[in-house]
N, C-alpha and C positions, 0 to 999 in steps of 0.2 A: 695422407691417406684418410679417407672418409668411409665410414660404414653406416648404412642406412637401409630401411625397408622401402621397397618399391613394388609397383604392380606391373605384371605382364599383360593383364587384361582387366577390364572394369569389374568392380565388385557389385553385388546386388544392392539395391537401395536399402534394404533392411540391415545390411552390414554397414554401409556408409553412414547411416543415420544413428548407429549405435555408439553411445558414450564409451562403453567398454572396449569396443573395437578401436575407437579413436585413441583412448588412453594406451591401448596396446600397440600403437603406432601402425595400425593396419588401415583404419578408415580414412586417416588423413594422408596416407602415402600417395605420392605422385606416380604417374605412369613412368616407367623406366626411361623412355625416350625424352619425356618432358624434364625429368630430373637431370639427365645428362646435359640437356640443352641449357638448363639454368646454370649449371657449372660453367659451360662454355660462355654464356652471356655475362657471367661474373668476371670474365677475363682470363680464365684458366685455359691452358693448352695441354697437349700431350695427355689427353684424358684416356684412361685405360681402366676398364673393369677387370680387376685382377682376381676376383672371386665372386661367385654367385651361388647361393644355396636356397633351395625351396624351403618353405615353411616345413619344419620337421613333423612327421606324423605323430611323434611322441607328444608334441605340444597340444594335439587334439585331446589328449587324455588329462590335461591339466584341469583341476576343478573349476576354475573360472571360465575356461573355454568350453568345457562340457555344459556348464550352466547356460552359457550364452547360446550354444547350439540348441539346447532344449527349449529355452525361452523363445528363440526366433523360429523354432520348429523347422530347422534346416534339415533337408533330406541328406542322405549319404552322398548323393550325386552333387548337391549344392556344396556340401562340406568339402568334398574332393576338389571341386572346381575352385573354391576359394583357396584351398591349400596349394593348388597348382598356380594360382594367380599371384601369390605373395612370395617375394624373394628378398633375401638379405644380400646386398651387394657391398663389395669393398672397391672403392674407386681411388685410383692414384691420378693426380693432376699436378701441373706446375703452372704457377702464375709468374709470367716473365716480369 
């Protein structure tokens, strides 16, 4: 079982270029399809996404996240779009 952050859609450049977003495992996250493809290319089979959770709204109230949003001058729409783009997945796979 693997748990990781992945993206459902591309992030804005100002988020991708942010060190804070990178350290928070958001800016460096792979697109979900690419992530699952890498698992397959590594020789795993029976790949199953057993859980998928969107970035919780409560995380947007964390001090570091609030500071990031303010510094990047993200609009409410941009913030909501990012929140909808980032998911935590749990993947089960078997390597024969």
